[in-house]
C-alpha positions as CSV (number, residue, x, y, z in Angstrom):
1,V,-9.3,-13.0,5.1
2,S,-6.9,-14.5,2.5
3,S,-4.1,-12.4,0.9
4,G,-5.8,-12.8,-2.5
5,I,-9.0,-11.2,-1.1
6,N,-7.0,-8.6,0.7
7,A,-5.3,-7.7,-2.6
8,E,-8.7,-7.3,-4.2
9,Y,-9.9,-5.1,-1.4
10,G,-6.7,-3.0,-1.5
11,G,-7.0,-2.6,-5.3
12,V,-10.5,-1.3,-5.1
13,I,-9.7,1.0,-2.2
14,K,-6.7,2.4,-4.1
15,L,-8.9,2.8,-7.2
16,L,-11.5,4.7,-5.2
17,T,-9.2,6.9,-3.2
18,E,-6.0,7.3,-5.2
19,G,-7.2,7.1,-8.8
20,P,-7.2,10.7,-10.0
21,A,-9.8,10.0,-12.7
22,M,-12.4,8.6,-10.3
23,L,-13.6,12.0,-9.2
24,N,-13.5,13.5,-12.7
25,D,-16.8,14.1,-14.5
26,N,-16.5,10.9,-16.7
27,Y,-16.2,8.5,-13.7
28,V,-17.6,10.2,-10.6
29,R,-21.0,8.6,-11.2
30,W,-19.4,5.2,-10.6
31,W,-17.6,6.2,-7.4
32,A,-20.5,5.8,-4.9
33,P,-21.8,2.5,-6.4
34,L,-18.2,1.1,-6.3
35,L,-17.9,2.1,-2.7
36,T,-21.2,0.5,-1.9
37,A,-20.1,-2.7,-3.6
38,L,-16.9,-2.7,-1.6
39,V,-18.8,-2.3,1.7
40,H,-21.1,-5.1,0.6
41,M,-18.0,-7.3,-0.1
42,F,-16.7,-6.5,3.4
43,E,-20.0,-7.4,5.1
44,E,-21.2,-10.3,2.9
45,G,-17.9,-11.8,1.9
46,V,-16.9,-13.1,-1.5
47,D,-18.7,-16.1,-2.9
48,T,-16.2,-18.8,-3.4
49,S,-18.6,-21.7,-3.9
50,V,-18.4,-23.9,-6.9
51,P,-21.5,-24.1,-9.1
52,A,-23.1,-27.5,-9.2
53,D,-22.5,-27.9,-13.0
54,E,-18.7,-27.4,-12.6
55,H,-16.8,-30.7,-12.9
56,F,-13.2,-31.2,-11.9
57,I,-11.1,-34.2,-12.8
58,E,-9.6,-35.8,-9.8
59,I,-5.9,-36.1,-10.2
60,E,-5.9,-39.6,-8.5
61,D,-8.3,-40.8,-11.3
62,T,-6.0,-39.6,-14.1
63,P,-4.0,-42.4,-15.8
64,G,-0.3,-42.1,-15.4
65,Y,-0.6,-40.2,-12.1
66,T,2.5,-40.2,-10.0
67,T,3.4,-38.4,-6.8
68,A,6.6,-36.9,-8.3
69,F,4.8,-35.5,-11.3
70,N,2.1,-34.1,-9.0
71,Q,4.8,-32.3,-6.9
72,L,6.2,-30.7,-10.0
73,V,2.9,-29.7,-11.5
74,F,1.6,-28.2,-8.3
75,A,4.9,-26.8,-7.0
76,T,4.0,-23.2,-5.9
77,K,5.8,-20.2,-4.8
78,K,4.7,-18.2,-1.9
79,P,1.9,-15.9,-3.3
80,L,2.9,-12.3,-3.8
81,D,0.8,-9.9,-1.7
82,P,1.3,-6.5,-3.4
83,F,-0.2,-4.7,-0.5
84,G,1.7,-6.5,2.2
85,A,0.4,-5.9,5.7
86,S,-1.2,-2.6,4.7
87,V,-4.5,-4.5,4.0
88,S,-4.5,-6.6,7.2
89,N,-7.6,-4.6,8.2
90,P,-9.3,-3.5,4.9
91,R,-12.1,-1.6,6.7
92,Q,-9.5,0.6,8.6
93,L,-7.6,1.1,5.3
94,L,-10.8,2.2,3.6
95,A,-11.6,4.7,6.5
96,E,-8.0,6.1,6.5
97,S,-8.0,6.4,2.7
98,L,-11.4,8.1,2.6
99,Q,-10.0,10.6,5.2
100,K,-7.0,11.4,3.0
101,L,-9.1,11.7,-0.1
102,S,-11.5,14.1,1.7
103,V,-8.5,16.3,2.7
104,R,-7.3,16.4,-0.9
105,H,-10.8,17.2,-2.1
106,P,-12.6,19.2,0.7
107,G,-16.3,19.3,0.4
108,K,-16.6,16.8,-2.4
109,L,-16.6,13.5,-0.7
110,Q,-19.3,13.9,1.9
111,P,-22.1,14.8,-0.6
112,L,-21.0,11.9,-2.8
113,I,-21.3,9.5,0.0
114,Q,-24.6,10.9,1.4
115,Q,-26.3,11.0,-2.0
116,G,-24.8,8.0,-3.7
117,V,-24.2,5.3,-1.1
118,T,-27.3,3.1,-0.7
119,G,-28.7,0.9,1.9
120,P,-26.9,-0.2,5.0
121,A,-23.6,0.6,3.4
122,L,-23.8,4.2,4.6
123,G,-24.1,3.2,8.2
124,K,-21.2,0.7,7.8
125,I,-19.0,3.4,6.4
126,Q,-19.7,5.5,9.5
127,E,-18.9,2.5,11.7
128,Y,-15.5,2.1,9.8
129,L,-14.7,5.8,10.4
130,R,-15.6,5.6,14.1
131,A,-13.5,2.4,14.5
132,A,-10.5,4.2,12.9
133,D,-11.0,7.2,15.2
134,I,-12.0,9.5,12.3
135,A,-14.7,12.0,13.4
136,S,-15.8,13.0,10.0
137,L,-14.8,13.6,6.4
138,S,-14.1,17.1,5.0
């Protein structure tokens, strides 16, 4: 998984588990659907295909193209990974973050997951918890 995707996973996990507003009355209805979407992203991956109607200009076909210019235009720095190695295993990070959240809000998380997470995502969350050696959420 690329560091860009890991950053997306890490951001959604932090929003779900560390965003204080997410469990407030205004946003709690979005918590379980967002968790379901995250699990779906884990399992199905992110679509990076290019639509058929997208057209890109080939650099080689551009008048005045030179290798030196190309090197300057496309010179890149190493991409910044704001989560570093903490998202090397996003499923484990999710499981551990859910456990910490359940400790901070005992009795609130389990009903949210049981009632709001749909489809196979519920079983996948249980798999992630077992893989991280987490017996259950408070």
